[in-house]
C-alpha positions as CSV (number, residue, x, y, z in Angstrom):
1,M,13.7,-10.4,21.4
2,K,12.7,-9.8,17.2
3,L,10.8,-6.7,16.8
4,Y,8.7,-6.6,13.2
5,I,7.7,-2.7,12.6
6,A,5.1,-2.6,9.9
7,E,3.6,0.6,8.3
8,K,0.1,0.5,9.7
9,P,-1.5,-1.8,12.0
10,S,-3.4,-3.8,9.1
11,L,-0.1,-5.0,8.0
12,A,1.0,-5.8,11.2
13,R,-2.1,-8.2,11.7
14,A,-1.5,-9.8,8.8
15,I,2.4,-10.7,9.7
16,A,1.5,-11.7,13.3
17,D,-1.2,-14.3,11.6
18,A,1.8,-15.7,9.8
19,L,4.0,-16.1,13.1
20,P,3.9,-18.4,16.2
21,K,1.2,-19.0,18.4
22,P,-0.5,-18.2,21.1
23,Q,-0.5,-14.4,21.0
24,K,-1.2,-11.3,23.4
25,K,-2.6,-8.1,22.1
26,H,-0.9,-5.6,23.9
27,D,-1.3,-1.5,23.8
28,G,0.1,-0.5,20.8
29,Y,2.0,-4.2,19.5
30,I,1.4,-8.1,19.5
31,E,3.7,-10.4,21.7
32,L,4.2,-13.6,19.6
33,G,3.9,-17.3,21.4
34,N,8.2,-17.3,20.9
35,G,8.7,-14.0,22.9
36,D,8.8,-12.0,19.8
37,C,6.7,-8.6,18.6
38,V,5.1,-7.1,15.8
39,S,4.1,-3.2,16.0
40,W,3.6,-0.6,14.0
41,C,3.1,2.6,12.4
42,I,-0.2,4.6,11.6
43,G,1.5,6.3,8.6
44,H,4.3,9.0,9.7
45,L,4.7,9.1,13.3
46,L,6.9,12.0,12.8
47,E,6.6,15.1,10.8
48,Q,9.4,18.1,9.8
49,A,9.5,20.5,12.7
50,E,8.3,24.3,12.3
51,P,9.9,27.0,11.2
52,D,9.5,28.4,14.9
53,D,11.3,24.9,16.5
54,Y,14.4,26.2,14.8
55,D,14.1,30.0,15.7
56,A,11.4,31.5,17.9
57,S,11.9,34.7,15.9
58,F,10.7,32.7,12.4
59,K,7.0,32.6,14.2
60,K,6.4,35.9,12.9
61,W,6.4,36.0,9.5
62,R,9.1,38.5,8.1
63,F,10.6,38.7,4.5
64,E,14.2,39.3,6.1
65,H,14.2,35.6,7.1
66,L,13.7,34.1,4.0
67,P,14.3,31.8,2.7
68,I,14.4,29.6,6.0
69,V,16.8,26.6,5.5
70,P,17.6,24.7,8.5
71,E,21.1,23.9,9.0
72,Q,20.3,20.7,11.3
73,W,16.8,19.3,10.3
74,Q,14.6,18.2,12.7
75,L,11.4,16.2,13.0
76,K,9.0,16.2,15.9
77,P,6.0,13.7,17.0
78,K,2.8,14.1,15.5
79,S,0.6,14.8,18.4
80,K,-2.5,12.5,17.5
81,T,0.3,8.9,17.3
82,R,2.6,10.3,20.1
83,K,1.3,7.3,22.2
84,Q,2.3,4.8,19.7
85,L,5.8,6.5,19.1
86,T,6.2,5.7,22.6
87,V,5.3,2.2,22.0
88,L,7.5,1.7,19.7
89,K,10.8,3.5,20.9
90,K,10.5,1.3,23.9
91,L,10.3,-2.1,21.8
92,I,13.3,-0.7,19.5
93,K,15.4,-0.1,22.5
94,Q,14.9,-3.5,23.6
95,A,15.0,-5.9,20.9
96,N,18.0,-7.2,19.5
97,I,16.8,-7.3,16.6
98,I,14.8,-5.1,14.2
99,V,12.8,-6.0,10.9
100,H,11.7,-3.3,9.0
101,A,8.2,-4.0,7.7
102,G,7.2,-0.6,5.7
103,D,5.5,-0.8,2.5
104,P,7.8,-1.5,-0.6
105,D,7.9,2.0,-1.8
106,R,9.8,5.4,-1.1
107,E,7.9,6.4,1.0
108,G,7.6,2.9,3.5
109,Q,10.9,2.9,3.5
110,L,11.6,6.1,5.4
111,L,8.8,6.4,7.7
112,V,10.2,3.3,9.3
113,D,13.6,4.5,9.0
114,E,12.8,7.6,10.5
115,V,11.2,6.4,13.8
116,I,14.4,3.7,14.5
117,E,16.7,6.9,13.9
118,Q,14.6,8.7,16.8
119,V,16.3,5.8,19.1
120,K,19.9,6.4,18.9
121,L,21.0,2.5,18.3
122,S,24.5,1.5,18.0
123,Q,25.7,1.1,14.6
124,A,26.5,-3.0,14.9
125,K,22.6,-3.0,15.6
126,K,21.9,-0.7,12.6
127,Q,23.5,-3.0,10.5
128,Q,21.7,-6.1,11.4
129,I,18.3,-4.4,10.7
130,Q,16.5,-6.6,8.5
131,R,13.9,-5.8,5.7
132,L,10.6,-7.7,5.2
133,L,9.0,-6.7,1.6
134,I,4.9,-7.2,1.6
135,S,2.7,-6.1,-1.2
136,D,-0.1,-8.9,-0.7
137,L,-1.6,-9.4,2.9
138,N,-2.8,-13.1,2.3
139,L,-1.3,-15.6,4.4
140,S,0.8,-18.0,2.0
141,A,2.3,-14.2,0.4
142,V,3.3,-12.8,3.6
143,K,5.1,-16.6,4.9
144,K,6.6,-16.4,1.5
145,A,7.8,-12.9,2.4
146,L,8.9,-13.6,6.1
147,N,11.2,-16.7,4.3
148,N,12.9,-13.7,1.8
149,L,14.2,-11.4,4.1
150,K,16.8,-8.4,2.9
151,S,19.1,-6.2,4.4
152,N,17.7,-2.9,5.4
153,R,21.1,-1.2,4.3
154,D,20.3,-2.2,0.4
155,F,17.3,0.1,1.1
156,I,18.9,3.3,2.3
157,P,19.1,4.8,-1.0
158,L,15.1,4.8,-1.3
159,S,15.0,6.3,2.4
160,V,17.5,9.2,1.5
161,S,15.1,9.8,-2.1
162,A,12.1,10.2,0.0
163,L,13.8,12.0,2.7
164,A,15.3,14.5,0.0
165,R,11.3,14.9,-1.4
166,S,10.0,15.8,2.0
167,R,12.6,18.2,2.7
168,A,12.5,19.8,-0.7
169,D,8.6,19.9,-0.4
170,W,9.1,22.0,2.8
171,L,11.4,24.3,1.6
172,F,9.6,25.5,-1.5
173,G,5.7,25.2,0.6
174,M,7.1,27.1,3.6
175,N,8.9,29.9,2.1
176,L,7.0,30.5,-1.1
177,T,3.5,30.1,1.2
178,R,5.2,33.1,3.3
179,A,7.0,35.2,0.8
180,Y,3.8,35.7,-1.5
181,T,1.2,36.1,1.9
182,L,3.5,38.6,2.5
183,A,3.7,40.1,-0.5
184,G,0.1,40.0,-0.6
185,Q,-0.4,41.9,2.6
186,K,1.8,44.6,1.0
187,A,-1.2,45.1,-1.2
188,G,-4.0,44.9,1.4
189,F,-5.0,41.0,0.8
190,G,-5.4,39.5,4.3
191,N,-5.5,36.0,4.0
192,V,-2.5,32.5,3.4
193,L,-1.5,32.6,-0.2
194,S,0.0,28.9,0.2
195,V,2.0,28.0,-2.5
196,G,3.2,24.2,-2.8
197,R,4.7,22.0,-5.7
198,V,1.5,19.8,-6.2
199,Q,-1.3,21.9,-4.8
200,T,-0.2,25.2,-7.1
201,P,0.2,23.1,-10.7
202,I,-3.3,21.8,-9.7
203,L,-4.8,25.2,-9.4
204,G,-2.9,26.5,-12.6
205,L,-5.1,23.9,-14.5
206,V,-8.2,25.1,-13.5
207,V,-7.2,28.7,-14.2
208,N,-6.0,27.9,-17.6
209,R,-9.4,26.2,-18.1
210,D,-11.3,29.1,-16.7
211,N,-9.3,31.7,-19.1
212,E,-9.5,29.4,-22.0
213,I,-13.6,28.8,-21.7
214,A,-13.5,32.7,-20.7
215,N,-11.3,34.0,-23.9
216,F,-13.4,31.2,-25.8
217,V,-14.7,32.8,-29.5
218,A,-16.9,30.2,-31.1
219,K,-15.9,29.4,-34.9
220,P,-18.5,27.8,-37.4
221,F,-16.6,24.9,-39.6
222,Y,-18.4,22.3,-42.1
223,E,-18.5,18.8,-42.5
224,V,-19.5,16.9,-45.7
225,L,-21.7,13.8,-45.7
226,A,-22.3,11.6,-48.8
227,H,-25.5,10.0,-48.9
228,L,-24.8,6.4,-50.8
229,E,-26.9,4.0,-51.9
230,T,-26.2,0.2,-53.2
231,Q,-27.8,-1.6,-56.0
232,Q,-30.3,-3.0,-54.1
233,Q,-31.6,0.6,-52.9
234,Q,-30.3,0.0,-49.5
235,V,-28.8,3.6,-47.9
236,F,-26.1,4.9,-45.7
237,S,-24.3,8.1,-45.3
238,A,-20.2,8.4,-45.0
239,K,-18.2,11.5,-43.8
240,W,-15.5,13.6,-46.0
241,Q,-12.0,13.2,-45.2
242,P,-10.3,16.3,-46.3
243,S,-6.7,15.7,-48.3
244,K,-3.6,17.3,-47.7
245,A,-4.5,19.9,-50.4
246,C,-7.2,21.3,-48.0
247,E,-4.9,21.9,-45.1
248,P,-4.8,25.5,-45.9
249,Y,-8.7,25.6,-44.7
250,Q,-8.9,23.7,-41.8
251,D,-7.9,24.6,-38.3
252,E,-5.7,22.7,-35.9
253,E,-7.6,19.9,-35.2
254,G,-8.6,19.3,-38.8
255,R,-12.0,21.1,-39.2
256,V,-12.8,23.1,-42.4
257,L,-13.3,26.3,-41.7
258,H,-14.5,27.2,-45.4
259,R,-17.9,26.9,-46.6
260,G,-17.1,27.2,-50.3
261,L,-14.8,24.6,-50.0
262,A,-17.6,22.2,-48.4
263,E,-20.1,23.4,-51.1
264,N,-17.4,22.6,-53.7
265,V,-17.0,19.1,-52.6
266,V,-21.1,18.5,-52.4
267,S,-21.1,20.2,-56.0
268,R,-18.5,17.2,-57.3
269,I,-20.1,14.5,-55.6
270,T,-23.9,14.7,-55.9
271,N,-25.3,12.1,-58.3
272,Q,-21.7,10.8,-59.1
273,P,-20.7,6.9,-58.9
274,A,-18.7,5.5,-56.0
275,K,-16.8,2.7,-54.9
276,I,-15.8,1.0,-51.8
277,V,-11.9,1.0,-51.6
278,E,-11.4,-0.4,-48.3
279,L,-13.4,-2.6,-46.0
280,E,-13.0,-4.0,-42.7
281,Q,-15.0,-6.2,-40.9
282,K,-14.0,-7.8,-37.4
283,Q,-15.3,-9.5,-34.4
284,K,-13.8,-7.7,-31.7
285,K,-13.5,-8.4,-27.7
286,Q,-13.2,-6.2,-24.8
287,Q,-12.4,-7.2,-21.6
288,A,-13.6,-6.0,-18.1
289,P,-12.0,-3.0,-17.0
290,L,-9.4,-4.0,-14.2
291,P,-10.5,-3.4,-10.2
292,Y,-10.3,-0.2,-8.9
293,N,-7.4,1.7,-7.5
294,L,-8.1,5.0,-5.3
295,S,-8.3,7.5,-7.7
296,A,-10.5,5.1,-10.3
297,L,-12.8,4.8,-7.7
298,Q,-12.9,8.4,-6.8
299,I,-13.0,9.4,-10.5
300,D,-16.1,6.7,-11.0
301,A,-17.6,8.0,-7.9
302,A,-17.6,11.5,-8.8
303,K,-19.5,10.3,-11.9
304,A,-22.2,8.3,-10.4
305,F,-22.9,10.0,-7.1
306,S,-21.1,13.6,-7.8
307,M,-19.4,12.2,-4.3
308,P,-16.5,14.4,-3.8
309,A,-12.7,13.1,-3.7
310,Q,-12.3,13.0,0.2
311,K,-16.0,11.9,0.9
312,V,-14.8,8.8,-1.4
313,L,-11.8,8.6,0.7
314,D,-13.4,8.6,4.2
315,T,-16.1,6.4,3.0
316,C,-13.6,3.8,2.3
317,Q,-11.7,4.0,5.1
318,S,-14.7,3.3,6.8
319,L,-15.1,0.3,4.9
320,Y,-11.8,-0.6,5.6
321,E,-11.6,0.1,9.4
322,R,-14.8,0.0,10.9
323,H,-16.4,-2.7,8.4
324,K,-13.7,-4.6,7.4
325,L,-15.4,-5.0,3.7
326,I,-12.8,-3.8,1.6
327,T,-9.1,-4.0,1.0
328,Y,-6.6,-1.1,2.0
329,P,-8.3,1.5,0.2
330,R,-5.2,4.1,-0.6
331,S,-3.9,1.7,-3.1
332,D,-2.2,2.9,-6.5
333,N,-2.5,-0.2,-7.5
334,R,-5.0,-2.5,-10.3
335,F,-4.1,-5.5,-10.1
336,L,-4.3,-8.4,-7.6
337,P,-1.6,-11.5,-6.9
338,K,-2.3,-14.8,-8.6
339,E,-2.6,-16.3,-5.5
340,H,-5.8,-13.9,-4.3
341,H,-7.6,-16.1,-6.9
342,K,-8.4,-18.7,-4.6
343,D,-10.0,-16.4,-2.5
344,A,-12.7,-15.6,-5.2
345,A,-15.9,-18.1,-4.7
346,S,-15.5,-16.9,-0.7
347,I,-15.4,-13.1,-2.0
348,I,-18.6,-13.6,-4.1
349,A,-20.5,-15.1,-1.7
350,A,-19.7,-11.9,0.8
351,I,-21.0,-9.6,-2.0
352,A,-24.2,-11.8,-2.3
353,N,-24.6,-11.6,1.8
354,N,-23.9,-7.7,2.0
355,E,-26.1,-7.0,-1.2
356,G,-22.7,-5.4,-3.0
357,Q,-24.1,-7.2,-5.8
358,A,-27.5,-8.5,-7.0
359,S,-27.6,-12.5,-6.0
360,E,-28.2,-13.4,-9.4
361,A,-25.2,-11.7,-10.7
362,C,-23.4,-13.3,-8.4
363,K,-24.4,-16.9,-8.9
364,Q,-23.4,-16.1,-13.0
365,A,-19.9,-15.2,-12.1
366,D,-17.1,-18.0,-13.0
367,T,-15.0,-18.2,-10.8
368,S,-12.7,-20.6,-12.6
369,K,-12.0,-17.5,-14.9
370,R,-8.5,-15.7,-14.3
371,S,-8.5,-12.4,-16.1
372,K,-5.8,-10.3,-16.5
373,C,-5.8,-8.6,-13.1
374,F,-4.3,-11.5,-11.6
375,N,-0.6,-10.7,-12.2
376,D,2.1,-10.7,-9.6
377,S,4.3,-8.8,-12.1
378,K,2.0,-6.2,-11.5
379,V,1.3,-5.9,-8.1
380,A,3.8,-3.4,-6.2
381,A,3.7,-1.8,-2.9
382,H,0.0,-2.9,-2.9
383,H,-2.7,-4.5,-4.6
384,A,-6.2,-3.1,-6.3
385,I,-9.0,-2.5,-3.9
386,V,-11.6,-5.3,-3.7
387,P,-13.9,-7.1,-1.4
388,T,-13.2,-9.0,1.9
389,E,-14.8,-12.5,2.4
390,K,-16.0,-10.7,5.5
391,Q,-20.1,-11.4,5.8
392,L,-22.0,-8.7,7.4
393,C,-24.8,-10.5,10.1
394,S,-27.2,-7.6,9.1
395,A,-27.2,-4.5,7.0
396,S,-25.0,-1.6,8.8
397,L,-23.7,0.2,5.9
398,N,-24.9,4.1,5.5
399,S,-25.8,5.5,1.9
400,D,-22.4,6.6,1.2
401,E,-21.1,3.1,2.0
402,Q,-23.6,1.2,0.6
403,K,-22.9,3.3,-2.9
404,I,-19.1,2.9,-2.4
405,Y,-19.0,-0.7,-1.8
406,R,-21.5,-1.3,-4.4
407,L,-19.0,0.2,-6.9
408,I,-15.9,-2.0,-5.8
409,C,-17.9,-5.3,-5.8
410,R,-19.2,-4.8,-9.5
411,H,-15.6,-4.1,-10.5
412,Y,-14.4,-7.0,-8.9
413,L,-17.5,-9.3,-9.8
414,I,-17.0,-8.3,-13.6
415,Q,-13.5,-10.2,-13.8
416,F,-15.5,-13.3,-13.6
417,Y,-17.7,-12.3,-16.3
418,P,-17.0,-13.0,-20.1
419,D,-16.1,-10.4,-22.5
420,Y,-18.1,-7.9,-24.3
421,V,-18.1,-8.9,-27.8
422,F,-18.7,-6.7,-31.1
423,N,-19.0,-6.7,-34.4
424,E,-17.3,-3.4,-36.3
425,T,-17.0,-2.6,-39.7
426,K,-15.5,0.2,-41.5
427,V,-16.0,1.4,-45.1
428,T,-13.8,3.7,-47.0
429,V,-15.6,5.3,-50.3
430,E,-14.0,7.0,-53.2
431,I,-16.1,9.8,-54.9
432,A,-14.6,11.9,-57.4
433,G,-11.6,11.3,-56.2
434,G,-12.8,12.3,-52.5
435,L,-12.4,9.8,-49.7
436,F,-15.7,9.2,-47.7
437,K,-15.5,7.0,-44.2
438,A,-18.3,5.4,-42.4
439,A,-18.4,3.0,-39.7
440,A,-20.9,0.8,-37.4
441,K,-20.9,-1.1,-34.6
442,Q,-23.0,-4.2,-33.8
443,D,-23.0,-6.3,-30.5
444,V,-23.1,-9.6,-30.2
445,S,-23.0,-10.8,-26.3
446,L,-23.0,-7.9,-23.5
447,G,-20.6,-10.1,-21.6
448,F,-19.8,-8.3,-18.0
449,K,-21.5,-4.9,-19.8
450,T,-24.6,-6.6,-18.5
451,L,-23.3,-5.4,-14.7
452,M,-22.5,-1.9,-16.3
453,G,-25.9,-1.1,-16.9
454,K,-26.6,-2.5,-20.6
455,T,-29.2,-4.6,-20.5
456,E,-30.2,-5.3,-24.3
457,L,-28.3,-5.7,-27.7
458,K,-28.2,-2.8,-30.0
459,D,-26.9,-1.7,-33.0
460,E,-24.9,1.5,-32.8
461,Q,-25.2,2.5,-36.9
462,T,-26.2,0.0,-39.3
463,L,-24.5,-0.6,-42.3
464,P,-26.2,-2.7,-45.4
465,A,-23.8,-6.3,-46.6
466,L,-20.8,-4.7,-48.5
467,E,-17.9,-5.8,-50.1
468,K,-13.9,-4.2,-50.8
469,G,-14.5,-3.0,-54.9
470,Q,-18.4,-2.6,-54.7
471,P,-20.1,0.2,-56.9
472,L,-22.6,2.6,-55.1
473,H,-24.0,5.8,-55.9
474,C,-24.0,8.9,-54.0
475,T,-27.3,10.4,-54.3
476,Q,-26.5,13.7,-52.6
477,G,-23.7,15.4,-51.0
478,E,-24.9,17.5,-48.0
479,V,-22.8,20.7,-46.0
480,V,-23.4,20.0,-42.3
481,D,-22.9,23.3,-40.1
482,K,-21.2,23.3,-36.9
483,M,-20.0,25.5,-34.2
484,T,-16.7,24.9,-32.1
485,T,-17.6,24.8,-28.7
486,P,-15.3,25.7,-25.6
487,P,-14.0,23.0,-23.6
488,A,-15.9,22.2,-20.1
489,H,-15.4,23.3,-16.5
490,F,-13.4,20.8,-14.5
491,T,-15.3,18.9,-12.3
492,D,-14.4,16.3,-9.5
493,A,-14.0,13.3,-11.9
494,T,-12.0,15.5,-14.6
495,L,-10.1,17.4,-12.4
496,L,-8.9,14.0,-10.6
497,S,-8.1,12.4,-14.1
498,A,-6.6,15.4,-15.0
499,M,-4.1,15.0,-12.1
500,T,-3.4,11.2,-12.7
501,G,-3.0,12.0,-16.6
502,I,-1.0,15.1,-15.8
503,S,1.7,14.4,-19.0
504,R,-1.5,15.3,-21.3
505,Y,-1.3,18.7,-20.1
506,V,2.3,19.4,-20.7
507,K,3.9,20.3,-24.1
508,D,7.8,19.3,-23.8
509,P,8.3,16.0,-24.8
510,E,10.8,15.4,-22.2
511,I,8.8,16.3,-19.6
512,K,6.0,14.6,-20.8
513,K,7.6,11.4,-20.8
514,I,8.6,11.9,-16.9
515,L,5.2,12.4,-16.0
516,K,4.1,9.6,-17.7
517,E,5.8,7.4,-15.8
518,T,5.2,8.9,-12.5
519,D,1.8,8.5,-10.9
520,G,1.0,12.6,-11.8
521,L,0.5,15.3,-9.4
522,G,0.0,13.6,-5.9
523,T,-0.7,10.0,-4.6
524,E,-3.4,8.2,-3.9
525,A,-3.5,9.0,-0.6
526,T,-2.8,13.1,-1.0
527,R,-5.1,13.9,-4.1
528,A,-7.9,14.4,-1.8
529,G,-6.7,16.2,0.8
530,I,-4.6,18.8,-1.2
531,L,-8.4,19.4,-3.4
532,E,-9.6,20.1,0.0
533,L,-7.2,22.5,0.9
534,L,-7.4,24.7,-2.3
535,F,-11.2,24.6,-1.6
536,K,-10.4,25.6,2.1
537,R,-7.9,28.4,1.1
538,R,-10.9,29.8,-1.0
539,F,-8.9,29.3,-4.1
540,L,-11.4,27.0,-5.8
541,E,-15.1,26.5,-5.5
542,R,-17.8,24.7,-6.5
543,Q,-20.6,25.7,-9.1
544,G,-23.1,22.8,-9.5
545,K,-21.0,19.8,-10.3
546,N,-18.4,22.6,-11.9
547,I,-15.0,23.1,-10.1
548,L,-14.1,27.2,-10.9
549,A,-10.8,29.2,-9.7
550,T,-11.9,32.3,-7.2
551,A,-10.8,35.6,-8.0
552,T,-8.2,34.7,-5.6
553,G,-7.1,31.7,-7.0
554,K,-6.7,33.4,-10.3
555,A,-5.0,36.2,-8.8
556,L,-2.5,34.1,-7.0
557,I,-1.6,32.1,-10.6
558,S,-1.1,35.3,-12.6
559,T,1.4,36.7,-9.8
560,L,3.7,33.5,-9.6
561,P,6.3,32.7,-12.2
562,E,5.4,29.8,-14.3
563,Q,7.4,27.3,-12.8
564,L,5.5,27.1,-10.1
565,A,2.0,26.9,-12.0
566,S,3.1,24.1,-13.9
567,P,3.9,20.6,-13.3
568,D,7.6,20.8,-14.9
569,L,8.6,21.4,-11.3
570,T,6.9,17.6,-10.5
571,A,8.6,16.3,-13.4
572,K,12.1,17.9,-12.7
573,W,12.4,16.3,-8.6
574,E,10.8,13.2,-9.5
575,A,13.6,12.6,-12.2
576,S,16.2,13.5,-9.6
577,L,14.7,11.3,-6.8
578,G,14.9,8.4,-9.0
579,N,18.4,8.8,-9.6
580,I,19.3,9.1,-5.8
581,A,16.9,6.1,-5.3
582,E,19.3,4.0,-7.9
583,Q,22.5,5.9,-6.5
584,H,23.2,7.9,-9.7
585,M,22.8,11.1,-7.7
586,S,23.3,12.2,-4.5
587,Y,21.2,14.1,-1.8
588,Q,23.4,17.1,-1.8
589,Q,23.6,17.1,-6.1
590,F,20.0,17.2,-5.6
591,L,19.5,20.1,-3.2
592,T,22.1,22.4,-4.1
593,P,20.5,23.7,-7.3
594,L,17.2,23.5,-5.7
595,L,18.5,25.6,-2.9
596,A,19.7,28.2,-5.2
597,E,16.2,28.3,-7.5
598,L,14.5,29.1,-4.1
599,H,16.4,32.0,-3.5
600,A,15.5,33.0,-6.9
601,L,11.9,32.4,-6.3
602,V,11.7,34.6,-2.9
603,E,13.6,37.1,-4.4
604,Q,11.3,37.6,-7.1
605,A,8.4,37.6,-4.6
606,K,10.0,40.6,-2.5
607,Q,10.4,42.5,-5.9
608,C,6.6,41.8,-6.8
609,D,5.0,45.1,-7.8
610,S,1.8,45.8,-5.0
611,Q,0.0,46.5,-8.6
612,V,0.7,42.4,-9.3
613,F,-1.8,41.6,-6.6
614,A,-4.6,44.1,-7.4
615,Q,-7.0,41.5,-8.5
616,L,-6.6,40.2,-4.8
617,P,-9.8,41.2,-2.7
618,K,-8.9,44.1,-0.5
619,T,-11.1,43.0,2.4
620,P,-9.9,39.8,4.1
621,Q,-11.9,36.7,4.1
622,K,-13.5,35.1,7.2
623,R,-10.6,32.9,8.5
624,R,-11.7,29.2,8.7
625,F,-8.9,28.4,11.1
626,K,-10.2,27.4,14.6
627,R,-7.4,29.5,16.1
628,K,-5.2,32.4,15.5
629,A,-2.0,30.5,15.5
630,K,0.2,31.5,12.4
631,P,-0.8,29.4,9.2
632,R,1.3,26.6,8.5
633,A,2.3,26.1,4.9
634,K,1.5,22.5,3.4
635,S,4.3,20.4,2.0
636,A,2.5,20.1,-0.9
């Protein structure tokens, strides 16, 4: 018997659809017409054991136990999916050939490998395990993948890389959470101070932003406008561009801080001749934004509906699992396989039927158009989140499901709409040796923007007909008084955006480069949960749409070494994990310096002066835990 092990039930069904009929559905697996079987994991069926699974004395948190470093690492079944693990283990023992069909990424490789490892197979049987790589659930794509099986041995480094990440997160999260919680208890704080490679830098981002706002001092700055007139008495204005000689009077963002300098420019240009020295007039096209991945969807849902990230994910899961109206929602990809294009007409028909967008909007979609989103080379472990061909018999979506479904449908539908076309004019004017710039934009054709809420053509700013070298007259200069403003507090949308584009907040060019090449802090599947954890731990709180750090969150960040409160650690790990996957580094070469760093960080926590925790609330806040078991550190 050949056994296919998929990462999730939806992938298992797609594999079964491409294999011999008739088929029998059993509890936890599908039996094929030729006697082979397709079964599945439900994400990770196993999880890292708790410290007290290694030694009962670790149940009580004590400084002298730290750091806890397992000599022989243990995994244990997740209680919710124990039944499926039992089914899989039985099938693995019965199978002659095993086909690993986890997602084609680091985690997908590990989660099936670790289940197989639980069954003590002979070395010969392990050597025969095959690898099936599927990134598109379309029938033709699955059949193509089934005809191109690899040896699972080729993917061992990928699995080792994921294993190293999992164990490193456990070591840091478990030990540093215990260390700083114990240090806080010495100072009278009764709650858990959880620390993690991902959650702590996110908290650090919010704390830094809050501090920046609290310490902000508004400063006046000045702009100069030149009011210009053509020979035909048409008027427009242009903004002064300070020269290099003005830098001593500017801040780091180029704003002029000296009013006298601005007034001097006004006196020099008023009632003076002017000339157009540069003129750029172009017709530009803007293509529709790509279909959603989970983060982009969460960001837009937060902007449109103030919907928290976890609520968006939960709603997507319902649309995917219960209603089967969208494709796999935990995707980090915004592209679609070329093969997917042939389903466009039936998907758009489903959108119209399900009221995902107006019927008229669906009719105007041109299904012969092939946007840049259809690109096989850009599709990775998953493809973009798009509607399916399923048509609902009756309206059965709740309010949140309707909102999210409509967003997903709109971003799919605009792939079949024309580009947005506009004219852009940029002009540079010279007056008394100084340069002044103006720009104008004029809509030509709204294209896909008609679905984004833009209903009429507009000129955002008008300029008269101009030519390079054309003489003008500056009738008057004007000083515009302005004040610097503090940055805005984070919201769900901007914090998610910061997590996905974390490199923007890093100064070190090497670390910035590494983070640009990764998915940012956390993954599509974990970001919402990490944010919820920070709210649950009362490190973050909401004030309207704004997300702020609590006194506890601020105090924790102030006590931690900078390396734990910044994304630098993630960058270092990602570089090393990539090297393990490419066999340029061994597991041990990654873990040895990491353990040395962990020992030093635990020691630092032990030596914390109680006064450092003086900012923490002395009265323990009411726990939200349902039971009084030991608090469990989160790997993130």
